[in-house]
ROKOLMAR-363385 format. One record per residue (C-alpha): residue in one letter; x, y, z. Coordinates in steps of 0.1 Angstrom, whole numbers, padded with zeros to 4 digits, always signed. Layout:
! ROKOLMAR-363385
AXYZ ...
//
This chain:
! ROKOLMAR-363385
M-0134-0044-0085 N-0121-0019-0110 K-0085-0021-0121 L-0065+0002-0099 P-0037+0024-0113 Q-0002+0010-0115 I+0018+0028-0088 S+0056+0027-0087 E+0076+0020-0055 A+0083+0058-0050 E+0047+0067-0057 F+0037+0040-0031 E+0058+0058-0005 V+0039+0090-0012 M+0006+0072-0010 K+0015+0057+0024 V+0018+0092+0038 I-0014+0104+0022 W-0033+0073+0033 K-0022+0079+0069 Y-0027+0117+0071 A-0053+0126+0045 P-0065+0152+0038 I-0030+0166+0036 S-0013+0195+0019 T+0017+0195-0004 N+0039+0210+0022 E+0029+0184+0048 I+0035+0156+0024 T+0069+0170+0015 E+0078+0176+0052 K+0070+0140+0061 L+0088+0124+0032 L+0119+0146+0037 Q+0122+0128+0071 T+0123+0093+0056 T+0138+0098+0021 N+0166+0117+0004 W+0142+0131-0022 S+0141+0168-0031 P+0109+0187-0027 K+0107+0189-0065 T+0108+0151-0068 I+0080+0148-0042 Q+0059+0173-0061 T+0065+0153-0094 L+0054+0121-0077 I+0022+0138-0064 K+0014+0151-0098 R+0018+0116-0113 L-0005+0101-0088 V-0032+0128-0096 T-0027+0120-0133 K-0031+0083-0127 G-0063+0089-0108 A-0049+0077-0074 L-0053+0111-0058 T-0077+0140-0059 Y-0071+0175-0047 E-0088+0207-0039 K-0073+0241-0038 Q-0078+0260-0005 S-0066+0295-0009 R-0029+0290-0020 M-0026+0254-0008 F-0034+0221-0025 I-0050+0195-0002 Y-0048+0159-0014 T-0071+0130-0007 P-0067+0094-0019 V-0091+0081-0045 V-0077+0046-0041 K-0082+0029-0008 E-0051+0015+0008 S-0068-0019+0015 E-0079-0022-0021 Y-0045-0014-0035 I-0027-0038-0011 G-0053-0065-0019 Q-0047-0060-0056 E-0009-0061-0053 S-0011-0092-0030 S-0033-0110-0055 S-0010-0100-0084 F+0021-0113-0065 L+0003-0145-0055 N-0008-0151-0091 R+0025-0142-0107 Y+0048-0162-0084 Y+0027-0190-0070 D+0000-0195-0096 G-0026-0182-0072 D-0019-0209-0046 I-0015-0194-0012 T-0007-0228+0003 T+0024-0230-0020 M+0034-0195-0010 V+0032-0201+0027 S+0049-0235+0023 A+0078-0218+0005 Y+0081-0192+0033 I+0081-0219+0060 E+0106-0241+0042 S+0130-0213+0037 D+0128-0202+0074 K+0115-0168+0063 L+0088-0167+0090 S+0096-0159+0126 E+0081-0179+0154 S+0058-0149+0162 E+0047-0147+0126 L+0039-0185+0127 D+0020-0180+0159 T+0000-0151+0143 L-0009-0174+0113 R-0020-0202+0137 M-0042-0177+0156 L-0057-0163+0123 L-0064-0198+0110 S-0079-0209+0143 Q-0102-0178+0144 K-0113-0185+0109 Q-0121-0221+0117 E-0141-0211+0148 K-0162-0187+0127 G-0170-0216+0104 G-0149-0205+0074 K-0142-0227+0045 
//
């Protein structure tokens, strides 16, 4: 997998909108982010430009509008960030990470049930 661009927290918020609604215009991105943030339209446009410069977005001009499409897939980016987090804080050991969450009571009963179900499904499929 190629190294994906580093995306800031604010840029990630923009990407979440684009991943969900692409292809999407500048105005539509701005409209959606104004509902969930206190950013100015100018700030949103700056974040979009940064994402294009970083290679996370591509665009095409349709008459007077710019329409954006993600270059980076959401699943790839989340996967990279998850791996980075796991390696940085838990030396790549997911068992240590889950243990830490369980011991500190950070997982709800429904989250624990979901984990049990996922592990059970994996086991039934003959996973390692």
